[in-house]
C-alpha positions as CSV (number, residue, x, y, z in Angstrom):
1,M,0.0,0.0,0.1
2,S,1.4,3.3,-1.0
3,T,1.5,6.5,1.2
4,A,0.9,10.0,0.0
5,A,4.1,11.8,-0.9
6,A,4.9,15.6,-1.0
7,S,5.3,17.2,-4.4
8,R,8.6,18.6,-5.6
9,P,8.3,22.3,-5.9
10,R,8.3,24.0,-9.3
11,L,11.5,25.6,-10.2
12,S,12.0,29.0,-11.8
13,G,13.3,29.2,-15.5
14,L,16.5,30.6,-14.1
15,A,17.0,27.7,-11.7
16,I,16.5,25.4,-14.6
17,W,18.7,27.3,-16.7
18,N,21.6,27.0,-14.1
19,M,20.9,23.3,-13.6
20,C,21.6,22.8,-17.5
21,V,24.6,25.3,-18.2
22,G,27.0,22.5,-17.3
23,F,25.7,20.4,-20.2
24,F,27.0,23.4,-22.5
25,G,30.5,22.5,-21.2
26,I,30.1,18.8,-21.5
27,Q,28.9,19.2,-25.1
28,I,31.9,21.2,-26.0
29,G,34.2,18.4,-25.0
30,F,31.9,15.9,-26.7
31,G,31.7,18.0,-29.9
32,L,35.5,18.4,-30.2
33,Q,35.8,14.8,-29.7
34,N,33.1,13.9,-32.3
35,A,34.3,16.3,-34.9
36,N,38.1,15.9,-34.6
37,T,39.0,12.3,-33.3
38,S,38.8,10.6,-36.7
39,R,40.9,13.6,-38.2
40,I,43.5,13.1,-35.4
41,F,43.5,9.3,-36.0
42,Q,44.0,9.7,-39.7
43,T,46.7,12.3,-39.3
44,L,48.6,9.9,-37.1
45,G,48.3,7.2,-39.9
46,A,45.1,5.4,-39.2
47,E,43.4,3.9,-42.3
48,V,39.6,4.3,-43.0
49,D,38.7,0.7,-42.3
50,S,40.5,0.9,-38.9
51,L,38.8,4.1,-37.7
52,A,35.6,2.1,-36.2
53,I,37.7,-0.2,-34.1
54,L,39.9,2.8,-32.8
55,W,36.5,4.5,-31.6
56,I,35.5,1.5,-29.7
57,A,37.0,2.8,-26.6
58,A,34.5,5.6,-26.3
59,P,31.3,3.5,-26.0
60,L,33.1,0.7,-24.0
61,T,34.1,3.2,-21.2
62,G,30.5,4.5,-21.2
63,L,29.1,0.9,-20.8
64,L,31.1,0.4,-17.6
65,V,31.3,3.8,-16.1
66,Q,27.7,5.1,-16.4
67,P,25.8,2.4,-14.4
68,I,28.5,2.4,-11.7
69,V,28.6,6.1,-11.3
70,G,24.7,6.0,-11.4
71,W,24.7,3.5,-8.6
72,F,27.2,5.4,-6.4
73,S,25.6,8.8,-6.9
74,D,22.3,7.4,-5.7
75,R,24.0,6.8,-2.6
76,T,26.2,9.9,-2.2
77,W,25.6,12.8,0.1
78,G,28.1,15.4,1.2
79,P,28.9,19.1,1.1
80,L,28.3,19.4,-2.7
81,G,25.3,17.2,-2.7
82,R,24.5,14.0,-4.5
83,R,25.4,14.5,-8.1
84,R,27.5,17.7,-8.1
85,P,30.7,15.8,-6.9
86,Y,30.6,13.8,-10.0
87,F,30.0,16.8,-12.3
88,L,33.3,18.4,-10.8
89,V,35.6,15.4,-10.9
90,G,34.3,14.4,-14.5
91,A,35.0,17.9,-15.6
92,V,38.5,18.3,-14.3
93,L,39.6,14.9,-15.8
94,T,38.0,15.7,-19.2
95,T,39.8,19.2,-19.1
96,L,43.1,17.5,-18.7
97,A,42.3,14.9,-21.5
98,L,41.4,17.8,-24.0
99,L,44.7,19.6,-23.3
100,V,46.8,16.4,-23.9
101,M,44.9,14.8,-26.8
102,P,46.1,17.1,-29.6
103,H,49.6,16.6,-28.7
104,S,49.5,12.8,-29.0
105,P,52.7,11.7,-30.7
106,Y,51.5,8.3,-31.6
107,L,48.2,6.8,-32.7
108,W,48.0,4.5,-29.5
109,V,48.3,7.7,-27.2
110,A,45.6,9.4,-29.2
111,A,43.3,6.2,-28.6
112,S,44.2,6.1,-24.9
113,M,43.3,9.8,-24.6
114,L,40.0,9.1,-26.3
115,W,39.4,6.4,-23.8
116,I,40.2,8.8,-20.7
117,M,38.1,11.6,-22.2
118,D,35.1,9.5,-22.8
119,A,35.3,8.0,-19.4
120,S,35.5,11.5,-17.7
121,I,32.7,12.9,-19.8
122,N,30.5,9.9,-18.8
123,I,31.3,10.5,-15.0
124,T,29.8,13.9,-15.5
125,M,27.0,13.2,-18.0
126,E,25.1,10.4,-16.2
127,P,24.5,12.5,-12.9
128,F,23.4,15.4,-15.0
129,R,20.6,13.2,-16.6
130,A,19.5,12.1,-13.0
131,F,19.8,15.7,-11.7
132,V,16.8,16.9,-13.7
133,G,14.8,13.9,-12.4
134,D,15.9,14.6,-8.8
135,N,15.1,18.3,-8.7
136,L,12.1,18.7,-11.1
137,P,8.4,17.7,-10.7
138,A,7.2,15.4,-13.4
139,E,5.4,18.2,-15.2
140,Q,8.6,20.2,-15.5
141,R,11.0,17.4,-16.5
142,P,10.2,17.7,-20.3
143,T,11.3,21.3,-19.9
144,G,14.4,20.4,-18.1
145,Y,15.4,17.9,-20.7
146,A,14.6,20.3,-23.5
147,M,16.9,23.0,-21.8
148,Q,19.6,20.5,-21.7
149,S,19.0,19.7,-25.3
150,F,19.4,23.5,-26.1
151,F,22.8,23.5,-24.3
152,I,23.8,20.3,-26.1
153,G,23.2,22.0,-29.4
154,A,24.7,25.4,-28.4
155,G,27.9,23.8,-27.0
156,A,28.3,21.5,-30.0
157,V,27.9,24.4,-32.3
158,F,30.7,26.3,-30.6
159,A,33.0,23.1,-30.3
160,S,32.3,21.8,-34.0
161,C,32.9,25.3,-35.5
162,L,36.1,26.3,-33.6
163,P,38.7,24.8,-36.1
164,W,36.8,26.3,-39.0
165,M,36.6,29.8,-37.3
166,L,40.2,29.7,-36.4
167,S,41.4,28.8,-39.8
168,N,39.1,31.1,-41.7
169,W,38.8,34.2,-39.5
170,F,42.2,34.3,-37.9
171,E,44.3,32.4,-40.5
172,V,45.3,29.6,-38.1
173,A,46.9,26.8,-40.0
174,S,44.4,24.0,-40.8
175,T,47.1,21.6,-42.1
176,A,50.4,20.4,-40.8
177,P,53.3,18.1,-41.6
178,E,52.5,14.4,-41.7
179,G,51.9,12.9,-38.3
180,A,51.3,16.4,-36.8
181,V,47.8,17.8,-35.6
182,P,46.9,21.2,-37.3
183,M,47.3,24.3,-35.1
184,S,43.6,25.2,-35.5
185,V,42.6,21.7,-34.0
186,R,45.1,22.2,-31.0
187,I,43.9,25.7,-30.1
188,S,40.3,24.5,-30.3
189,F,41.1,21.9,-27.7
190,Y,42.6,24.5,-25.4
191,V,39.7,26.8,-25.7
192,G,37.3,24.0,-25.4
193,A,39.0,22.8,-22.1
194,I,38.6,26.1,-20.5
195,A,35.1,26.6,-21.6
196,L,34.1,23.2,-20.3
197,L,35.4,23.6,-16.9
198,A,33.9,26.9,-16.5
199,A,30.5,25.8,-17.6
200,V,30.4,22.8,-15.0
201,L,31.6,25.0,-12.2
202,W,28.8,27.4,-13.0
203,T,26.2,24.7,-12.4
204,V,28.2,23.2,-9.4
205,F,28.1,26.6,-7.5
206,T,24.6,28.1,-8.6
207,T,22.5,25.0,-7.8
208,R,21.2,23.0,-4.8
209,E,20.2,19.5,-4.3
210,Y,17.4,17.9,-2.1
211,S,18.9,15.8,0.7
212,P,18.2,12.1,1.0
213,E,15.5,12.6,3.6
214,Q,13.7,15.2,1.2
215,L,13.9,12.8,-1.8
216,D,12.5,10.1,0.4
217,A,9.6,12.6,1.2
218,F,8.8,13.0,-2.5
219,E,8.6,9.3,-3.2
220,P,5.7,7.1,-2.1
221,S,6.5,3.8,-0.5
222,A,5.2,1.7,-3.5
223,P,6.1,-1.9,-4.5
224,A,7.5,-0.5,-7.8
225,D,10.4,1.1,-5.8
226,V,11.7,-2.1,-4.7
227,T,13.5,-4.5,-7.1
228,T,12.6,-8.1,-6.9
229,G,16.1,-9.8,-6.8
230,R,16.7,-12.4,-9.4
231,T,17.7,-15.8,-7.9
232,A,21.1,-17.2,-8.1
233,R,19.7,-20.2,-10.0
234,A,18.4,-17.8,-12.6
235,Y,21.6,-16.1,-13.0
236,G,23.4,-19.5,-13.3
237,L,21.0,-20.6,-16.0
238,G,21.5,-17.4,-17.9
239,T,25.4,-17.8,-17.9
240,L,25.5,-20.7,-20.5
241,P,23.6,-19.3,-23.4
242,W,25.8,-16.0,-23.6
243,L,29.1,-17.8,-23.1
244,V,28.1,-20.4,-25.9
245,V,27.0,-17.6,-28.4
246,G,30.1,-15.5,-27.7
247,A,32.4,-18.6,-28.0
248,A,30.6,-19.6,-31.3
249,L,30.9,-16.2,-32.8
250,A,34.7,-16.2,-31.9
251,A,35.0,-19.7,-33.5
252,L,33.2,-18.6,-36.6
253,V,35.5,-15.4,-37.0
254,N,38.5,-17.6,-36.8
255,A,37.4,-20.4,-39.0
256,L,36.3,-18.0,-41.8
257,S,39.2,-15.4,-41.2
258,L,36.7,-12.6,-40.7
259,A,37.7,-9.2,-39.5
260,K,39.3,-9.3,-36.1
261,E,37.0,-6.5,-35.0
262,L,34.3,-9.1,-34.5
263,Y,36.2,-10.6,-31.6
264,V,35.2,-7.5,-29.6
265,L,31.7,-8.4,-30.2
266,A,32.2,-11.9,-29.2
267,A,34.1,-10.9,-26.0
268,L,31.1,-8.8,-25.1
269,L,28.6,-11.5,-25.5
270,A,30.6,-14.0,-23.4
271,G,31.5,-11.3,-20.9
272,F,27.9,-10.8,-20.1
273,G,27.5,-14.5,-19.4
274,G,30.7,-14.5,-17.2
275,L,29.3,-11.5,-15.3
276,Q,26.1,-13.5,-14.6
277,A,28.2,-16.4,-13.4
278,I,29.9,-14.0,-10.9
279,V,26.7,-12.6,-9.7
280,A,25.1,-16.2,-9.3
281,A,28.2,-17.2,-7.0
282,M,27.7,-14.1,-5.0
283,K,24.1,-14.7,-4.5
284,S,24.5,-18.2,-3.6
285,K,26.5,-17.3,-0.6
286,G,24.0,-14.6,0.3
287,G,26.0,-11.6,-0.9
288,S,24.5,-8.4,-2.0
289,N,26.6,-5.6,-3.3
290,G,26.6,-2.8,-6.1
291,L,27.3,-5.5,-8.8
292,T,24.5,-7.7,-7.7
293,Q,22.0,-4.8,-7.4
294,I,22.8,-3.3,-10.7
295,L,22.2,-6.7,-12.5
296,D,19.0,-7.2,-10.7
297,D,17.9,-3.7,-11.8
298,I,18.8,-4.6,-15.4
299,F,16.6,-7.7,-15.3
300,A,13.8,-5.7,-13.5
301,M,13.6,-2.6,-15.7
302,P,10.1,-1.4,-16.6
303,K,8.7,-2.5,-20.0
304,T,8.7,1.3,-21.1
305,M,12.4,1.3,-20.6
306,Q,12.7,-2.2,-22.5
307,G,10.8,-0.6,-25.5
308,L,12.9,2.7,-25.4
309,A,16.0,0.4,-25.5
310,V,15.1,-0.8,-29.0
311,V,14.7,2.8,-30.1
312,Q,18.1,3.8,-28.6
313,F,19.8,1.0,-30.3
314,F,18.8,2.0,-33.8
315,S,19.1,5.8,-33.0
316,W,22.8,5.6,-31.6
317,F,23.9,3.2,-34.3
318,A,23.0,5.9,-36.8
319,L,24.7,8.7,-35.1
320,F,27.9,6.6,-34.5
321,S,28.0,6.0,-38.3
322,M,28.0,9.7,-38.8
323,W,30.5,10.4,-36.0
324,I,33.0,8.0,-37.4
325,Y,32.6,8.4,-41.1
326,M,31.3,11.9,-41.8
327,T,34.8,13.3,-42.3
328,P,36.2,10.5,-44.5
329,A,33.0,10.5,-46.4
330,V,32.8,14.2,-47.2
331,T,36.4,14.7,-47.8
332,A,36.5,11.7,-50.3
333,V,33.2,12.2,-52.1
334,H,32.5,15.9,-51.8
335,Y,36.1,17.3,-52.0
336,G,37.8,14.4,-53.8
337,S,40.7,14.5,-51.2
338,P,40.9,11.4,-49.2
339,D,44.6,12.1,-48.4
340,P,44.8,13.7,-44.9
341,T,48.0,15.6,-45.9
342,T,46.4,17.4,-48.7
343,A,44.8,20.9,-48.7
344,G,41.5,19.5,-49.9
345,Y,41.3,17.1,-47.0
346,G,41.8,19.9,-44.6
347,Q,39.1,22.1,-46.2
348,G,36.7,19.2,-46.2
349,A,37.4,18.4,-42.6
350,D,36.8,21.8,-41.5
351,W,33.6,22.0,-43.3
352,V,32.5,18.8,-41.6
353,G,33.2,20.7,-38.4
354,V,30.7,23.4,-39.7
355,L,28.3,20.8,-40.6
356,M,28.5,19.3,-37.2
357,G,27.7,22.9,-35.9
358,I,24.9,23.3,-38.2
359,Y,23.0,20.2,-37.0
360,N,23.7,21.1,-33.4
361,G,22.6,24.6,-34.0
362,A,19.3,23.2,-35.5
363,A,19.0,21.0,-32.5
364,A,19.4,24.0,-30.2
365,L,16.5,25.6,-32.0
366,A,14.5,22.3,-32.2
367,A,14.6,22.3,-28.5
368,F,12.0,25.0,-28.7
369,V,9.9,23.3,-31.4
370,I,9.9,19.6,-30.0
371,P,7.7,20.4,-26.8
372,V,5.1,22.0,-29.1
373,L,5.3,19.0,-31.4
374,A,5.0,16.6,-28.6
375,A,1.9,18.3,-27.3
376,R,0.2,17.6,-30.5
377,A,1.7,14.2,-31.6
378,G,2.6,12.7,-28.1
379,L,6.1,12.1,-26.8
380,R,6.4,8.9,-28.8
381,G,4.9,10.3,-32.1
382,A,7.1,13.4,-31.9
383,H,10.2,11.3,-31.3
384,A,9.2,9.1,-34.5
385,I,8.9,12.3,-36.6
386,N,12.1,13.7,-35.6
387,L,13.9,10.3,-36.3
388,L,12.5,10.2,-39.9
389,L,13.8,13.7,-40.3
390,G,17.3,12.3,-39.3
391,A,16.8,9.4,-41.8
392,A,16.1,12.0,-44.5
393,G,19.0,14.0,-43.7
394,F,21.6,11.0,-43.9
395,I,20.2,10.0,-47.2
396,G,20.5,13.8,-48.2
397,V,24.1,13.7,-47.6
398,F,24.4,10.7,-49.8
399,L,22.4,12.1,-52.7
400,I,23.8,15.7,-52.7
401,R,27.1,16.3,-54.3
402,D,27.8,20.1,-53.9
403,P,29.4,20.5,-50.4
404,A,27.9,24.0,-50.1
405,L,24.4,22.3,-49.9
406,L,25.2,19.9,-47.3
407,W,23.7,22.2,-44.6
408,L,20.2,21.4,-45.7
409,P,20.2,17.7,-44.7
410,M,21.8,18.6,-41.5
411,I,18.7,20.4,-40.3
412,G,16.8,17.1,-40.2
413,V,19.8,15.4,-38.5
414,G,19.7,18.4,-35.8
415,F,15.9,17.7,-35.0
416,A,16.7,13.9,-34.6
417,W,19.6,14.8,-32.3
418,A,17.5,17.1,-30.3
419,S,14.8,14.7,-29.9
420,I,17.2,11.7,-28.9
421,V,18.7,13.7,-26.1
422,S,15.4,14.8,-24.6
423,L,12.3,12.8,-25.2
424,P,13.5,9.4,-24.4
425,Y,14.6,10.8,-21.0
426,A,11.3,12.6,-20.6
427,I,9.5,9.3,-21.1
428,L,12.0,7.3,-18.9
429,S,11.9,9.6,-15.8
430,N,8.2,8.9,-15.1
431,A,8.6,5.4,-15.6
432,V,11.5,4.5,-13.2
433,P,11.5,4.8,-9.3
434,G,12.7,8.0,-8.1
435,R,15.2,6.4,-5.6
436,K,16.9,4.7,-8.4
437,M,16.9,7.6,-10.8
438,G,20.7,7.5,-11.1
439,V,21.4,3.8,-11.4
440,Y,18.6,3.6,-14.1
441,M,19.8,6.5,-16.0
442,G,23.2,4.8,-16.1
443,I,21.6,1.6,-17.2
444,F,19.9,3.4,-19.9
445,N,23.2,4.4,-21.1
446,I,23.8,0.7,-21.9
447,F,21.4,1.1,-24.7
448,I,23.3,4.0,-26.0
449,V,26.7,2.2,-25.6
450,V,25.8,-1.3,-27.0
451,P,24.8,0.1,-30.5
452,Q,28.0,2.1,-30.6
453,L,30.0,-0.9,-29.9
454,V,28.0,-2.8,-32.6
455,A,28.7,0.0,-35.1
456,A,32.4,0.2,-34.1
457,T,32.7,-3.5,-34.5
458,L,30.7,-4.1,-37.7
459,L,30.8,-0.9,-39.7
460,G,34.3,-1.3,-40.9
461,V,33.6,-4.8,-41.7
462,L,30.4,-3.9,-43.8
463,L,32.2,-1.1,-45.6
464,K,35.3,-3.3,-46.6
465,T,33.1,-6.3,-47.5
466,F,30.3,-4.7,-49.4
467,F,31.2,-1.1,-50.3
468,A,34.8,-1.1,-51.2
469,D,35.6,1.0,-48.2
470,Q,33.5,4.0,-49.3
471,A,32.7,5.8,-46.1
472,I,29.7,7.6,-47.6
473,F,27.7,4.2,-47.4
474,A,27.9,4.3,-43.8
475,L,25.7,7.2,-43.7
476,V,23.2,5.2,-45.9
477,L,23.2,2.5,-43.3
478,G,22.6,5.2,-40.6
479,G,19.6,6.5,-42.5
480,V,18.1,3.0,-42.6
481,S,18.7,2.7,-39.0
482,F,17.2,6.0,-38.1
483,A,14.0,4.8,-39.9
484,L,13.8,1.7,-38.0
485,A,14.2,3.6,-34.7
486,A,11.2,5.6,-35.7
487,V,9.1,2.7,-36.2
488,A,10.1,1.4,-32.8
489,S,9.3,4.6,-31.1
490,L,5.7,4.2,-31.9
491,L,5.6,0.8,-30.2
492,V,7.1,1.8,-26.9
493,P,4.6,0.9,-24.0
494,K,3.2,3.7,-22.0
495,A,4.3,3.8,-18.4
496,P,1.7,2.7,-15.8
497,E,-0.2,5.9,-14.3
């Protein structure tokens, strides 16, 4: 039997603004990473068909970090509150990684910096998602996530356009000798590091959080708040199928001499089986800890979250195809300069930065349109419409050959991006227990990370096998994936009232 709960007070527009300013900084780091990492990798000698596997560090760190950070942040309380300590630590580490990455002397150093940077961004990002759910009443959460979407777009515009602005407005060199990162990219990373830290500090010092006692008062004592633990026997039975599938895939890769990247996917499948075996052993001895509780929560997630997981899979597979292959696609197809040492490649790579800025600028503006669209079509219908606009945008990049016109399809991509970083969270925040907001937001990240791992594992193989290493076809695959996500969005179950 549930008991009445106090309502979270409504917050002012300024308070919501201050809560979300930090996301401006996070997205600067994320935008610099997305727009320039493939460029840095190619500058240091990476081939196009190896880009995907080099990017695998980023989603893998998110897969590991976000559920753990979410679980710990649900249980944290100190002078800076519940989520803000994680904002601060992640921001400092990301700033340091941004300063180091453009000076990487070797490819393996750059890949390591990507790993560190993405782990640090994830430490900061996951608590920001839960922060909105913690502090806002249900009716204001869509506004809070839309505000985050605005700052995501604005931060990414700034980050993505920095190299182009430096080279075109201030005549900073956008080319460099073989093996060296251009000065325009280096300075962009310095500026981004300072802006990221300043924005996160703004949120840390201008916001407050509710104490654990206050949060308890906001949540009724309902059965839905308590996870029914999975038994040791169930975990034991779940171990074998995952181990068998992972081992079979690895054997197939070896027998048919398939691309080595597929071993990563095999290891992930087997690893999940092994993780269940560990939890089964712990539970058989009566043990309970963070690992067992996170696994229990994964298997007990609401049906709404399960439906959103499918949407997220296809959405983020599409996005990752763009982040990895947009630069090699545009430089090769629209500028005819696949060689990273040529002036044409530099011009094309800079223009990709502008295109990234355009889609993020469109996303910032879409943040004001999406709530209106959602009021008319519902959250699920609005999300489906925006994802279809993203699909049209990807196909548009493939069909258009004049690089000056590529800004047009990026508007559709911007609407999809704004929707992806807002509407699923608005749906999810009302479907999960408030006391577990952090861990469920972290678990939700699994369905962002897994498609990126699949993309990083398979896209290079698909391009090499079927498309003669032509990066532009990765965007076609991304467009199809966006369309599938739109269909899945309409099938997401509604959360119980």
